[in-house]
N, C-alpha and C positions, 0 to 999 in steps of 0.2 A: 427802863424808861428814862427819858431825858431828865425828869425831875429827880429821880433816884440817883442818877449819875451826878447831877449837880449837887445834891445834898451830900453825896459821898466825897466830892471835892471840897465842899465847905467844911466837912468833918476833918479833912487833912489840915486845913488852915487853923482850925480851932484846937488842935492837939496841943497838950501841954508838956508832953515828954517825947523824947526821940523814939522810944519803943512804940508808943501809941501812934505816932506819926507813920512809922514804918508799916505798921499793921493797916492803918487807914489808906496809905498809898497802894498797898497790895490789893486791898478791897476795891479801891477806885479803878485800878488798872484791870482787875478781873471784871468789874461791871462794864467797863468800856469794851472789853474784848467780847463779852456776851452780847452787847448791843450791836457790835459789828461796825461801829463808827463813833466819831466824837461829835456829839450834838453841838449845834451852833451856840446855844446858850452856855454850854460847858466850856467850849473853846473861848468864848468871850470872857468868861469868868477867869480862866487860866491867864489869858492875856492881861486882864485887868490887874491880877495879883502880881504878875511879872513887872508891870509898869509902875508899881508903887515906888516911893522913894523915902529915904530916911531910916533911922535905926529902929523906930517903933514897928515898922512893917517888914523888917529884914527877914523875919521868920516866915512871913507869908511869901515873899519872893523866893526864898530858898526852897520852901515846900512845893511851890509851883514848878520850879525847874526839876526837882526830884521826881515829881509826878509825871512830868513830860518824859523824863528819861525812862521811867517805868513803862510808859506807853510804847516806847521804841521796842523794848524787849518783849512785852506782853502781847501787843497787837500786831507788830510787824508791818508789812507793806501797806496795809489799809490805812494806817495812821500817818504815813510819811508825808503826803501832801500837806496835811494840817501842821505837822511838826516842823516841816521845812519853813513854814511861815513864822515859826518861833525863833529862828536863827538870829534875826535882827535884835529881838529883846535879849537874847543870850549874849550877843556881841556887846550890846550896850551895858549889860550887867558886869562885864569884865572890869569896868572902872568903879564898880560898887565899893564903898568904903568898908563894907562888912564882908570879911573873907569867906565865910561859909556860903554866901550868895554867889561870889565869883567861882568858888569851887564847884557848886552845884550846876551853875550855868555852863561852865567849861566841860564838865562831865557829860551833861546833856548833849551839847553840840558835838563833842567827840564821839559819843556813843551813836548818835544819829548818822554822822558821816561814815563811820565804820560799818554801820548796818545797811545803809542804802545801796542799791545795786548801781553798778557803774553807769548804766543808762540814765540814771537820775542826775548825773553830774551837772548838766546844763541848768537844772532847777536850783541846785546848790550854789552854782557860780553867780547867779543873779544876786544872791545875798552876800557872797564873799566880796564881790567887786563894789558893793554899795558901802561907802564909808561915811554916809551922811550922819552927822551928829555923834560920831564914834571917837573914842579916845585911843591912845597908843596901845593900851592893853588889848583892845579888840584886834588890832593889826597883828600883834604877836600871836594870838590864838589862831587867826586866819592862816598865818604862815605855818604854824604847827599842823593845822588841818590839811594844808596843801601837801605836806610831807606824806601824810597818810593816804591822801587821794592819789598822789603820784605812784606810790608803792602798790596800791591796790588796783588802780585803773590806768595803766600807762597809755593804752590806746586812746581812751576817752580824754585823758589829760592832754595828749598831743593835739587833739582837735580843739582844745580850749586855750591853747597857748597865746592866741592873739589877745585874749582877755587877761590871762594870767601875767604874762611877761611885763607889760607896762606897769601894772599895779605892784608887782614884786620888785621891779627895778627901782621904782620910786621910793621904796622902803629901805633899799640898800644903803641909802645915805642918811638914814634916820638918826636923830641925835640921842635916842635911847639905845644903848649897846645891845640890850636884849632883843629889840625889834630888828636892829641891823643884822645881828648874828642869825636870827630866825629867817630873815629875808634872804640872806646869802645861802643858807642851807636849802631854803625852798626853791630858789632859782636853780641851784645845782640839781635838785630832785626833779623839778618839772622839765627842765631843759633836757635831762637825760632820757625823757620819754620821746624825744624827737627821733624820727626814723632816718633823717638826713645825716648820713655818716660824716659828710664833709663839714657840716656845721657842728655836729656833735663833738668832733675832735677839738674844737676851739672853745667849747663852753667852759671847761674848767679854767682855762687861761683867762677867759673873759670875766668870769665871776671873781677870780682872785684879783684881777686888775681893778674891778669895781670896788672890791672890798678894801684894797689898798688906798684907793683914791678917796674913799669915804671917811 
């Protein structure tokens, strides 16, 4: 039931040890799987926890992202529409001052993108191209996700190039070396998904020129 699932999520938040939290997350994911969907009140609860700020609630944010990652593996496709909506909170969390939060958020986003079918790429891209209120750390993660997307889904990536290329190109001049390097690698990866051989031959030259100019 929804109330049972909600109480099991609350249990995750209130755990005082890592071991207890691990058990609570497993129980939560199992209860969601048996319910067959993520109830609206549970979804709101998770989002609320992810949206907290400050050191005092860092454990709550971390636990929410760990729980979301557990749903990816435990529930599979039925959970993807809901979990995709949590990508923006995950991107925002990349600038969190508490490292375990950024680690959990990154792991969740990566696990979700790796698990989702290639046909779901348009739904993922909606969040990847949205940079509203995000810091540079989010851009770096997005570029790393594009590497995985290009490797896994070259045909679908080629269809999304009109969205990807302007965003990635803009980051190739970033003042943060980590973002710039990630963007150059992402541009090379997504561009290689093109089927136009005439253009493809020039991509490596183009990316190295942009890298030199930046």
